[in-house]
C-alpha positions in Angstrom: 16.8 -114.1 -150.5 15.5 -114.1 -154.2 13.5 -116.8 -155.5 14.2 -117.5 -159.0 11.1 -118.2 -161.2 12.0 -119.9 -164.8 9.9 -118.2 -167.7 6.2 -119.3 -168.1 6.2 -121.6 -164.7 4.0 -120.6 -162.3 5.3 -121.1 -158.5 3.5 -124.1 -156.5 2.0 -121.6 -153.8 0.5 -119.2 -156.5 -1.1 -122.2 -158.7 -5.3 -122.2 -158.4 -5.6 -125.6 -159.1 -2.8 -128.6 -158.3 -1.8 -132.2 -159.6 -1.7 -135.3 -157.2 2.0 -134.7 -157.3 2.2 -130.8 -156.7 -0.4 -131.4 -154.3 1.7 -134.1 -152.2 5.5 -131.6 -152.5 2.6 -128.8 -151.2 1.0 -130.1 -148.7 3.6 -132.9 -147.2 0.6 -136.0 -147.3 1.3 -139.1 -149.0 0.2 -139.7 -152.4 -1.8 -142.5 -151.5 -3.6 -140.4 -149.0 -4.2 -137.4 -150.9 -6.2 -139.7 -153.5 -8.1 -141.6 -151.0 -9.4 -138.4 -149.7 -10.2 -137.3 -153.2 -11.9 -140.5 -154.2 -14.1 -140.0 -150.7 -15.0 -136.2 -151.2 -15.6 -136.8 -154.7 -19.1 -136.1 -154.9 -19.7 -134.7 -152.0 -20.3 -131.0 -150.5 -16.7 -130.1 -149.6 -15.3 -131.5 -153.3 -12.1 -129.7 -153.8 -11.3 -131.6 -157.2 -12.0 -131.3 -160.7 -11.6 -134.5 -162.9 -10.3 -133.6 -166.2 -10.5 -136.7 -168.4 -8.8 -140.2 -165.8 -6.5 -136.8 -163.7 -7.6 -135.0 -160.8 -6.8 -131.6 -160.2 -7.7 -130.0 -156.4 -8.2 -126.6 -155.7 -6.0 -125.6 -153.5 -7.6 -122.8 -151.5 -10.4 -125.4 -151.5 -8.2 -128.3 -149.7 -6.6 -125.9 -147.6 -10.1 -125.1 -146.1 -10.7 -129.1 -145.9 -8.0 -129.7 -144.4 -8.0 -126.8 -141.7 -11.8 -127.8 -140.8 -10.8 -131.4 -140.7 -7.8 -131.1 -138.3 -9.6 -128.7 -136.0 -12.7 -131.4 -136.0 -10.6 -133.8 -135.1 -8.5 -132.5 -132.2 
């Protein structure tokens, strides 16, 4: 099955940084939960976001690692 990619658009799974809306789609986590995680870890050592004005961009790989670490320690 071929995946059609529009010219100039990068597939969400290849993006380095995700908006909150893209992270909701990619990770299957609710917007409120993602925004809560961003605010809780904004100035911590495991910060996975960059603030551009009032917009939060999420580093996809760091957030994946954060989720892996969080879910493996809470089991």
